[in-house]
C-alpha positions as CSV (number, residue, x, y, z in Angstrom):
1,M,160.8,25.6,150.6
2,M,161.6,21.9,149.8
3,D,165.1,22.4,151.2
4,A,163.6,23.6,154.5
5,V,161.2,20.6,154.6
6,L,164.1,18.2,153.9
7,E,166.2,19.8,156.5
8,L,163.4,19.5,159.1
9,L,162.8,15.9,158.2
10,T,166.5,15.0,158.4
11,R,166.8,16.6,161.8
12,T,163.7,14.8,163.1
13,M,164.7,11.4,161.6
14,T,168.3,11.5,162.9
15,S,167.2,12.5,166.4
16,P,167.3,9.8,169.1
17,W,163.8,11.0,170.1
18,V,162.4,9.7,166.8
19,Y,161.8,6.2,168.2
20,L,159.7,7.6,171.1
21,A,157.8,9.7,168.6
22,I,157.0,6.8,166.4
23,F,156.0,4.7,169.4
24,A,153.7,7.5,170.7
25,I,152.1,8.1,167.2
26,A,151.5,4.4,166.7
27,V,149.8,4.1,170.2
28,V,147.5,7.1,169.6
29,D,146.6,6.0,166.1
30,G,145.1,2.8,167.7
31,F,142.2,4.7,169.2
32,F,142.4,8.1,167.5
33,P,142.8,7.1,163.8
34,V,143.4,10.6,162.4
35,V,147.1,10.3,163.6
36,P,149.2,9.2,160.6
37,S,151.2,6.4,162.1
38,E,151.8,4.6,158.7
39,T,153.2,7.8,157.2
40,A,155.5,8.2,160.2
41,V,156.9,4.7,159.9
42,I,157.2,5.0,156.1
43,T,159.1,8.2,156.5
44,A,161.5,6.7,159.0
45,G,162.0,3.8,156.6
46,V,163.0,6.2,153.8
47,F,165.6,7.9,156.0
48,A,166.8,4.5,157.4
49,A,168.1,3.7,153.9
50,T,170.5,6.7,154.0
51,G,171.8,6.3,157.6
52,G,168.9,7.8,159.5
53,P,167.1,5.8,162.2
54,D,167.9,2.2,162.6
55,L,165.5,0.1,160.5
56,L,165.1,-2.7,163.0
57,L,164.4,-0.3,165.9
58,V,161.9,1.5,163.8
59,M,160.0,-1.8,163.2
60,A,160.3,-2.7,166.9
61,V,158.9,0.5,168.3
62,A,156.2,0.8,165.6
63,A,155.0,-2.7,166.3
64,T,155.1,-2.2,170.0
65,G,153.2,1.1,169.8
66,A,150.6,-0.4,167.5
67,F,150.1,-3.4,169.8
68,V,149.6,-1.1,172.8
69,G,147.3,1.3,170.9
70,D,145.1,-1.6,169.8
71,H,144.8,-2.8,173.3
72,V,143.7,0.6,174.4
73,S,141.0,0.5,171.7
74,Y,140.0,-3.0,172.7
75,L,139.7,-1.8,176.3
76,I,137.5,1.1,175.2
77,G,135.2,-1.3,173.5
78,R,135.2,-3.7,176.5
79,T,134.3,-1.1,179.0
80,G,132.1,1.4,177.2
81,G,131.6,0.1,173.6
82,S,127.9,-0.8,174.2
83,R,127.1,2.7,175.2
84,V,128.9,4.1,172.2
85,T,127.5,1.7,169.6
86,G,124.0,2.1,171.1
87,R,124.0,5.7,170.0
88,L,125.1,5.0,166.4
89,R,122.5,5.8,163.8
90,P,122.0,3.9,160.5
91,G,123.4,5.8,157.5
92,G,126.3,7.4,159.3
93,R,130.0,6.6,158.6
94,R,130.6,5.3,162.1
95,Y,127.6,3.0,162.0
96,A,128.8,1.7,158.6
97,A,132.3,1.1,160.0
98,Y,130.9,-0.7,163.0
99,T,128.6,-3.0,161.1
100,W,131.4,-3.8,158.6
101,A,133.7,-4.7,161.5
102,R,131.1,-6.9,163.2
103,A,130.4,-8.7,159.9
104,A,134.1,-9.2,159.2
105,L,134.6,-10.5,162.7
106,L,131.7,-13.0,162.3
107,D,133.0,-14.1,158.9
108,R,136.8,-14.3,159.6
109,G,137.3,-14.3,163.3
110,G,140.6,-13.0,164.5
111,L,142.0,-12.9,160.9
112,A,139.8,-9.8,160.4
113,L,142.1,-7.9,162.7
114,I,145.1,-8.5,160.4
115,V,143.1,-7.7,157.3
116,A,141.7,-4.5,158.9
117,R,145.3,-3.1,159.0
118,Y,145.0,-2.3,155.3
119,V,141.4,-1.0,155.3
120,P,141.0,2.8,155.9
121,G,139.5,3.2,159.3
122,G,139.3,-0.5,159.8
123,R,141.8,-0.9,162.5
124,T,140.0,1.1,165.2
125,A,136.6,-0.2,164.1
126,I,137.6,-3.9,164.5
127,T,139.5,-3.5,167.8
128,V,136.7,-1.6,169.4
129,T,134.2,-4.1,168.1
130,M,136.2,-7.0,169.4
131,G,136.2,-5.4,172.8
132,T,132.4,-4.7,172.6
133,V,131.5,-8.3,171.7
134,G,133.8,-9.7,174.3
135,Y,136.3,-11.4,172.0
136,P,138.6,-13.6,174.1
137,R,141.7,-11.6,175.3
138,R,144.2,-14.4,174.6
139,R,143.1,-14.7,171.0
140,F,143.1,-11.0,170.7
141,H,146.7,-10.8,172.0
142,L,147.8,-13.4,169.5
143,F,146.2,-12.0,166.4
144,D,147.1,-8.4,167.3
145,A,150.7,-9.4,167.8
146,V,150.7,-10.8,164.2
147,A,148.9,-7.7,162.9
148,A,151.1,-5.2,164.6
149,C,154.4,-6.9,163.6
150,S,153.3,-7.4,160.0
151,W,152.1,-3.8,159.7
152,A,155.4,-2.4,161.1
153,L,157.4,-4.7,158.8
154,Y,155.4,-3.7,155.8
155,S,155.4,0.0,156.4
156,A,159.1,0.3,157.3
157,L,160.2,-1.8,154.3
158,V,158.0,0.2,151.9
159,G,159.7,3.3,153.1
160,Y,163.1,1.7,153.0
161,L,162.5,0.6,149.4
162,G,161.7,4.2,148.5
163,G,164.9,5.4,150.2
164,V,167.0,2.9,148.4
165,A,165.4,3.8,145.0
166,F,166.1,7.6,145.6
167,E,169.1,7.5,147.8
168,H,170.0,11.1,147.1
169,D,166.5,12.4,147.0
170,P,164.6,11.4,150.2
171,I,161.5,13.5,149.2
172,R,161.0,11.4,146.1
173,G,161.7,8.3,148.1
174,L,159.0,9.3,150.5
175,L,156.5,9.9,147.7
176,L,157.4,6.5,146.2
177,G,156.8,4.8,149.6
178,L,153.5,6.6,150.1
179,G,152.5,5.8,146.6
180,I,153.1,2.1,147.1
181,A,151.1,2.1,150.4
182,F,148.3,4.0,148.7
183,T,148.3,1.4,145.8
184,V,148.1,-1.5,148.3
185,T,145.2,0.2,150.1
186,V,143.3,0.7,146.8
187,A,144.0,-2.9,145.8
188,V,142.6,-4.2,149.1
189,E,139.5,-2.0,148.7
190,A,139.0,-3.2,145.1
191,V,139.2,-6.8,146.2
192,R,136.7,-6.2,149.0
193,Y,134.3,-4.5,146.5
194,L,134.5,-7.4,144.1
195,R,134.0,-9.9,146.8
196,R,130.9,-8.1,148.0
197,R,129.5,-8.0,144.4
198,S,130.3,-11.6,143.5
199,G,129.8,-13.3,146.9
200,P,126.5,-14.7,148.1
201,R,124.3,-12.2,149.9
202,P,123.8,-12.8,153.7
203,A,120.6,-14.4,154.8
204,P,118.0,-11.8,155.9
205,G,118.0,-13.2,159.4
206,A,121.8,-12.8,159.8
207,T,121.6,-9.3,158.5
208,A,118.9,-8.4,160.9
209,A,120.8,-9.9,163.7
210,V,123.9,-7.8,162.9
211,H,121.9,-4.6,162.7
212,A,119.9,-5.3,165.8
213,G,123.2,-6.0,167.6
214,A,124.6,-2.7,166.5
215,A,121.5,-0.8,167.7
216,A,121.6,-2.6,171.1
217,G,125.4,-2.4,171.5
218,R,125.7,-6.2,171.4
219,G,125.0,-9.1,169.1
220,P,126.1,-12.5,168.0
221,G,129.6,-13.4,169.1
222,P,132.6,-13.8,166.8
223,A,132.9,-16.9,164.7
224,P,135.4,-19.5,165.9
225,D,139.0,-19.1,164.6
């Protein structure tokens, strides 16, 4: 069974079509977050260590795909975000993601887009929210370019590290790469949790404004960068 999986992965990762696949997956993941773009890039990085796809090309197509996908998500928020957010109900997962994204945007501005790369579900929530609140396009282009490039570099190198560590066993290399990515995600979540517990509570008026904005599909604009 494992031999068959390895053979399939090897064929896929050594095909010239792998770059198009990585690009497409990264694009779709921008507005349909169940597509595992990070896993695809990490896997490509693992096989790049043993002569599979070219590591620099993997980074380039992954970053480009992520950049395009984020802009699709931003456009969705810009054109129809108010209708979508207006139907969100308090207590739901989507409502929680939206209010988190709005609060992060108000607190950190464009830097929230970079941080959201490492928060489960955060990428789509923040890009749609930025479109919904009318975040300036030029600033979005700049911060998203940094976010997409840093994410592609991180994911590909994590995979490459696993491939180098287990040069003759790509499956273990892949597991190591995924394990590192999972650990980083848990660490980011732990830091967020500790900051929420130790940080000052938002003023009642600010909290009400955020929630009112979520219900109406609009709200206070992002904080200056």
